[in-house]
N, C-alpha and C positions, 0 to 999 in steps of 0.2 A: 616207757615214758621217753627214753632216750631216742627211740626210733621216731616218735612223734616230733620231738624237737628238731631232729635232723631233717625230717620231711618239711616242717614249717620253715626251716632256714633256707630251703631250696625254692620257696615260693616268692614271687614278686609282690609288689604292692597291690595287685589285683587278685591275688590268691591263685595265680596260675604258675605252673612250673617254670622257673627262670631258665632252665636248660632248653625249654621249648620256645619261650617267647623271645629269647635272645639268639636263637639258632639261626644260622645262615639259611636254613630250610624254611624259615618264616619270613624271610626278606621278600617283600612283594616284587622287587626287581630281579629276583633270582629265577631264571627260566626253569631251573630244576627244583624249585621250591616245592615242598609237599603240603604246606598249609599256610593259612593267613589268619588274620584276626579282624573281627568287625566289632562295632560297639553297639550295644543295646542300651537304651536309656530307661531307667526305672526310678521310681521314687519310693524311698523308705518313708511311709506315712507316719511312723512313730517319730522318726528324727525330724520330719517336717513340723509336726505338732509341737515338739520340744523347741525348735528354733523360733516358731511363731510366738510361743509363750514367752521366751526369753527376750524377744524384741518388744514386748508389751511395755509401754511407758511406765506402768505401775511398778515395774521391776528393774528399770534402767535409770541412767543419769543419777540424779541425787538420791533416788530410791534404791540404787544398787547396793547389795550387801553380799560380801564374799561368803558369808555364812549360809546364805539361802541356797538350797539345793533344789533342782528341778527333777522331780521323780516321774518318770514315764510309766504309765500303767494302761492296761487294756480295759476298755469299757464296751460291753456287748450292746449293740443297738437293738431297739425294739422294732419289730416289723411294722411297716406303715399300717395305720388304721384303715379298715375297709369302709368304703362309702356306702356299701349296700346294707339294707336293714337286716 
């Protein structure tokens, strides 16, 4: 457990090793650099659904209650109905 805590302490806010992301070897202006970083954009659909529900007027403004908790759960979708007989 201690090893895991030490490993996690070495990660930056993006979950990458801080020793690599802050290294001079990652500097894009360093001609001797060994690596760089790029950004991919992804959406966490669970978090998106939660945010949209929290914005709902039924749960905000005068209807806001600190005691209300928004519980995220997975729901499997049904396959689309076939149009063929």
